[in-house]
C-alpha positions in Angstrom: -11.7 38.5 1.8 -11.5 36.3 -1.3 -8.5 34.5 0.1 -10.4 33.6 3.3 -13.4 32.4 1.3 -11.1 30.2 -0.8 -9.5 28.8 2.4 -12.9 28.0 3.7 -13.7 26.2 0.5 -10.6 24.1 0.9 -11.5 23.1 4.5 -15.0 22.2 3.3 -13.6 20.1 0.4 -11.3 18.3 2.8 -14.1 17.6 5.3 -16.4 16.4 2.5 -13.8 14.1 1.1 -13.2 12.5 4.5 -16.9 12.4 5.3 -17.6 10.6 2.0 -14.8 8.1 2.8 -16.4 7.4 6.2 -19.8 7.1 4.6 -18.5 4.5 2.1 -16.7 2.6 4.9 -19.9 2.6 7.0 -21.9 1.4 3.9 -19.4 -1.4 3.4 -19.5 -2.5 7.1 -23.3 -2.4 7.2 -23.5 -4.3 3.9 -21.4 -7.1 5.4 -23.3 -7.2 8.7 -26.6 -7.4 7.0 -25.5 -10.6 5.3 -24.4 -11.8 8.8 -23.5 -15.5 8.9 -25.0 -16.5 5.5 -22.5 -18.9 3.9 -22.2 -18.2 0.1 -22.6 -21.3 -2.1 -19.0 -21.1 -3.2 -18.0 -21.6 0.4 -20.5 -24.3 1.2 -18.8 -27.1 3.3 -15.7 -24.9 3.6 -16.8 -22.5 6.3 -19.7 -22.6 8.8 -21.8 -19.9 10.3 -19.5 -19.6 13.3 -16.6 -18.9 10.9 -18.7 -16.3 9.0 -19.5 -14.6 12.3 -15.9 -14.6 13.4 -14.9 -13.0 10.0 -17.6 -10.4 10.5 -16.5 -9.6 14.0 -12.8 -9.3 12.9 -13.6 -7.0 9.9 -16.0 -4.9 12.0 -13.4 -4.4 14.8 -10.7 -3.6 12.2 -12.9 -1.1 10.4 -14.1 0.7 13.5 -10.6 1.0 14.9 -9.3 2.2 11.6 -11.9 4.9 11.5 -10.9 6.1 15.0 -7.2 6.2 13.9 -8.2 8.1 10.7 -10.3 10.6 12.7 -7.4 11.2 15.0 -5.1 11.7 12.0 -7.5 14.2 10.4 -7.8 16.2 13.6 -4.0 16.4 13.9 -3.8 17.6 10.2 -6.5 20.2 10.6 -5.0 21.6 13.8 -1.5 21.6 12.4 -2.3 23.3 9.0 -5.3 25.5 9.9 -4.5 26.1 13.6 -1.3 28.1 13.0 1.1 25.3 14.0 2.5 25.0 10.4 3.3 28.7 10.4 5.0 28.5 13.8 7.0 25.3 12.8 8.0 26.9 9.5 9.2 30.1 11.3 11.2 28.0 13.8 13.0 26.1 11.0 13.8 29.4 9.3 15.1 30.9 12.5 17.8 28.3 12.7 19.5 30.0 9.7 20.6 26.7 8.2 21.7 26.3 4.6 18.7 25.7 2.2 19.3 22.0 1.7 19.8 21.1 5.4 16.9 23.4 6.5 14.6 21.5 4.1 15.9 18.2 5.3 15.2 19.1 8.9 11.7 20.4 8.0 10.6 17.2 6.4 12.4 14.6 8.5 11.0 16.0 11.8 7.5 15.8 10.3 8.2 12.2 9.3 9.3 11.4 12.9 6.2 13.1 14.3 4.0 11.0 12.1 5.8 7.8 13.1 5.6 8.6 16.8 1.9 9.5 16.7 1.1 6.2 14.8 2.8 4.0 17.4 -0.1 3.5 19.8 -2.5 2.6 16.9 0.0 0.2 15.4 0.5 -1.5 18.8 -3.2 -1.9 19.5 -3.9 -3.2 16.0 -1.1 -5.9 16.2 -1.2 -6.9 19.9 -5.0 -6.5 20.5 -7.0 -6.9 17.3 -4.7 -9.2 15.3 -3.8 -11.2 18.4 -7.4 -11.6 19.4 -8.2 -13.3 16.1 -5.1 -15.5 16.0 -3.1 -13.6 13.4 -0.4 -11.9 15.3 2.6 -14.0 16.3 5.0 -11.1 16.9 6.6 -10.6 20.3 7.1 -7.1 21.8 10.8 -7.5 21.4 10.5 -8.3 17.7 8.1 -5.4 17.2 10.7 -3.0 18.8 13.4 -4.5 16.6 11.3 -4.1 13.5 10.4 -0.5 14.4 14.0 0.5 15.0 15.1 -1.1 11.7 12.2 0.5 9.8 12.8 3.9 11.2 16.5 3.7 10.5 16.0 2.6 6.9 13.2 5.1 6.3 15.4 7.9 7.7 18.2 6.9 5.3 16.0 6.5 2.3 13.9 9.7 3.0 17.0 11.7 3.7 18.5 10.7 0.3 15.3 11.7 -1.5 15.0 15.0 0.4 18.6 16.0 0.1 18.9 15.0 -3.6 15.6 16.7 -4.4 16.6 20.0 -2.7 20.0 19.9 -4.3 18.4 19.6 -7.7 16.0 22.5 -6.9 19.0 24.6 -5.9 21.0 23.6 -8.9 18.2 24.1 -11.5 15.7 26.6 -10.0 13.9 27.1 -13.4 13.6 23.4 -14.4 14.0 21.4 -11.2 10.7 19.5 -11.7 12.0 17.5 -14.6 15.3 16.7 -12.9 13.5 15.7 -9.6 11.2 13.5 -11.6 14.1 11.8 -13.4 15.9 11.1 -10.1 12.7 9.7 -8.4 12.1 7.4 -11.3 15.7 6.1 -11.3 15.7 5.9 -7.5 12.5 3.8 -7.5 13.9 1.3 -10.0 17.1 1.1 -8.0 15.2 0.3 -4.8 13.2 -2.4 -6.6 16.5 -4.0 -7.5 18.3 -3.8 -4.2 15.4 -4.4 -1.8 15.3 -8.2 -2.1 19.0 -8.4 -1.4 19.6 -5.6 1.1 16.4 -4.5 2.8 14.1 -7.6 3.0 16.8 -9.8 4.7 17.0 -7.3 7.5 13.5 -8.4 8.6 13.1 -12.0 7.4 15.1 -15.1 6.9 15.1 -16.6 3.4 16.0 -20.2 2.7 15.6 -22.5 -0.3 12.3 -24.5 -0.2 12.7 -28.0 1.1 10.3 -29.8 -1.2 12.3 -30.8 -4.3 9.2 -32.0 -6.2 7.5 -28.6 -5.7 10.6 -26.9 -6.8 10.7 -28.9 -10.0 7.0 -28.2 -10.7 7.7 -24.5 -10.2 10.6 -24.6 -12.7 8.5 -26.3 -15.3 5.7 -23.7 -14.8 8.1 -20.8 -15.2 9.8 -22.3 -18.2 6.4 -22.2 -20.0 6.5 -18.4 -20.1 10.3 -17.9 -20.4 11.0 -16.8 -16.9 14.4 -17.8 -15.5 14.1 -18.5 -11.8 17.2 -17.6 -9.9 16.1 -18.9 -6.6 12.9 -20.3 -5.0 12.8 -19.3 -1.4 10.8 -19.8 1.8 10.3 -16.8 4.0 9.7 -17.1 7.8 6.6 -14.9 7.7 5.0 -16.9 10.5 7.2 -15.2 13.2 5.1 -12.1 12.7 1.7 -13.1 11.3 -0.3 -16.1 10.1 -1.4 -14.2 7.0 -0.2 -15.8 3.7 1.3 -14.6 0.5 3.7 -15.4 -2.4 5.5 -13.0 -4.7 8.1 -12.5 -7.4 11.1 -10.2 -7.1 13.7 -9.1 -9.6 14.0 -7.0 -12.8 13.9 -8.5 -16.2 13.5 -12.2 -16.9 15.5 -13.4 -14.0 13.2 -13.8 -10.9 13.3 -14.9 -7.3 10.2 -16.6 -6.1 9.4 -16.1 -2.4 6.8 -18.2 -0.7 5.6 -17.5 2.8 6.1 -20.4 5.1 2.4 -20.0 6.1 1.5 -20.6 2.5 3.6 -23.7 2.3 2.0 -25.2 5.4 -1.6 -24.3 4.5 -1.9 -25.3 0.9 -1.1 -28.4 -1.2 1.2 -28.4 -4.2 -1.6 -27.8 -6.8 -2.9 -24.8 -4.9 0.6 -23.3 -4.6 1.2 -23.8 -8.3 -2.1 -22.1 -9.1 -1.2 -19.1 -6.9 2.3 -18.8 -8.5 0.6 -19.1 -12.0 -1.4 -16.1 -11.0 1.7 -14.2 -10.1 3.2 -15.2 -13.4 0.1 -13.7 -15.0 1.2 -10.3 -13.6 4.6 -10.7 -15.1 3.3 -11.9 -18.5 0.8 -9.0 -18.6 3.6 -6.6 -17.7 1.3 -5.2 -15.0 4.0 -3.8 -12.8 5.6 -2.0 -15.7 2.2 -0.6 -16.8 1.5 0.7 -13.3 5.0 2.2 -13.1 4.4 4.0 -16.4 1.1 5.4 -15.2 2.6 6.5 -11.9 5.5 8.1 -13.8 3.2 10.1 -16.0 1.1 11.2 -13.0 4.1 12.2 -11.0 5.6 14.2 -13.9 2.4 16.2 -14.3 2.2 16.6 -10.5 5.8 17.9 -10.2 5.2 20.3 -13.1 2.1 21.7 -11.4 4.0 21.8 -8.1 6.8 23.8 -9.8 4.3 26.3 -11.1 2.5 26.7 -7.8 5.7 27.4 -5.9 6.6 30.3 -8.2 4.2 32.6 -6.3 3.4 33.2 -2.6 -0.3 32.6 -3.1 -0.3 29.4 -1.0 1.6 31.2 1.8 -1.0 34.0 1.9 -3.9 31.6 1.6 -2.7 29.5 4.6 -1.4 32.5 6.6 2.2 31.3 6.6 4.3 34.3 7.8 7.7 33.1 6.6 8.4 32.5 3.0 9.9 29.1 2.5 9.7 26.5 -0.3 9.3 23.8 2.3 6.0 25.2 3.6 4.7 25.5 0.0 5.6 21.9 -0.8 3.9 20.7 2.4 0.7 22.6 1.5 0.7 21.3 -2.0 1.0 17.7 -0.7 -2.0 18.4 1.4 -4.0 19.8 -1.5 -2.9 16.9 -3.7 -4.6 14.5 -1.3 -7.9 16.3 -2.0 -7.8 16.6 -5.8 -6.3 13.2 -6.4 -9.2 11.2 -5.0 -10.7 10.3 -8.4 -7.2 9.0 -9.4 -7.4 6.5 -6.7 -10.7 5.1 -8.1 -9.0 4.8 -11.6 -5.9 3.1 -10.2 -8.1 0.6 -8.2 -10.1 -0.1 -11.4 -6.9 -0.8 -13.4 -5.5 -3.0 -10.6 -8.7 -5.1 -10.5 -8.5 -5.6 -14.3 -4.9 -6.8 -13.9 -6.0 -9.2 -11.3 -8.6 -10.7 -13.6 -6.0 -11.0 -16.3 -3.7 -12.8 -13.9 -6.5 -15.2 -12.9 -7.1 -16.0 -16.6 -3.4 -16.7 -17.0 -3.4 -19.0 -14.0 -6.2 -21.0 -15.6 -4.5 -21.1 -19.0 -1.1 -22.3 -17.5 -2.6 -24.9 -15.2 -5.8 -25.9 -17.1 -7.3 -26.3 -13.6 -9.4 -23.5 -12.3 -10.6 -25.4 -9.3 -7.1 -25.4 -7.7 -7.1 -21.6 -7.8 -10.6 -21.5 -6.5 -9.6 -23.8 -3.7 -6.6 -21.5 -2.9 -8.9 -18.4 -2.9 -11.3 -20.1 -0.5 -8.5 -21.1 1.9 -7.0 -17.6 1.8 -10.3 -16.0 2.4 -11.2 -18.3 5.2 -7.8 -18.1 6.9 -7.6 -14.3 6.6 -11.3 -13.8 7.8 -12.0 -11.8 4.6 -15.2 -9.9 4.0 -17.1 -12.0 1.5 -19.8 -9.4 1.1 -18.2 -6.0 0.3 -20.3 -3.1 -0.8 -20.0 -2.4 -4.6 -19.1 1.2 -4.1 -16.4 0.4 -1.6 -15.0 -2.2 -4.0 -15.0 0.4 -6.8 -13.0 2.9 -4.8 -10.7 0.8 -2.5 -10.4 -2.7 -3.8 -7.2 -3.5 -5.7 -8.6 -7.1 -6.3 -12.1 -8.1 -7.4 -14.1 -9.5 -4.5 -13.3 -13.2 -3.9 -16.8 -14.4 -4.9 -16.5 -12.5 -8.2 -13.1 -14.0 -8.8 -14.3 -17.5 -8.1 -17.3 -17.1 -10.5 -15.0 -15.6 -13.2 -12.5 -18.5 -12.9 -15.2 -21.1 -13.1 -16.7 -19.4 -16.1 -13.4 -19.8 -18.0 -13.8 -23.6 -17.9 -17.4 -23.6 -19.1 
């Protein structure tokens, strides 16, 4: 009787977590719609009421469709876990009498494929209806199919390596596998960061040296200020998929590759591009990626230890009425429970990320001595991406990795006062 009461509490906790998420999303959407077409002073002369209405319509459509997709996903999860399908699936995998490692690989890889297949209709509608309706999507159905096949192939290979290596370590060290799995995941993550720019990214996009020599020289002078050696400055053909813009650094250590979206190069002047890159340099200078990796490593170490302890008994199998005893079912249940208990951690990580963004904005100002160029870039990015200029504070606190754009603009301008 106590087990069933505990199970009911888990169901209630999951529903409350999701209900709270939808409530905050609704509050954010309602907050934006109440502001309507009011142009903030920071955007005066840069966007009109029609532009504000278009941004509101775009954000509203994206949010409402996202909620539908999320509801569908939640229904599938609840039916699968609490409707007995997990137990049937687990029993079927066991009935195949495969070796431990290959049975585990099959258990998780088929779930991965199921998730990918179920997400296809939502991805297609988002890209070819919503994004296309507002002028963002430039992807053809043929390119989408090509991307999907490449992505599923790469994900299969990468996930298979993680699963097989993890299960091998579990089998090899049954009493201490959590520390070995953690070590492997950490090394694997660093390895992927290193090879991705050279192996994975070129499978999806073409990279070429930037054409503007004067821009290249300005970038070199900028990076020299902070001791970054730039290996290559590249332009990426992002416009064949979307009109959204971005720029980023890749590479480990002091040698970096700078990648600029072609949409960024065509939509901004040199001063604005330099300001955006100075912001990215701010992340490197502040060692933000390293700090986030350390936090993630600590969290994953604790999570793996707790996972190890939970898998030592059959409590989870009894609790979720799983008839066949397998480690795979226990791990799947633990991942589901982790999504419930880790919600406050998301708030913390978002808060840390926003602080890093403010530090990077400060560095951009310090390197360029020209906050208005960064402000101009932020205004353009927000206008072109139809961003929500009036997010709800609670939504920002939980989900925003960057401070709201109006807050960033006011912060940058305050630096020069």
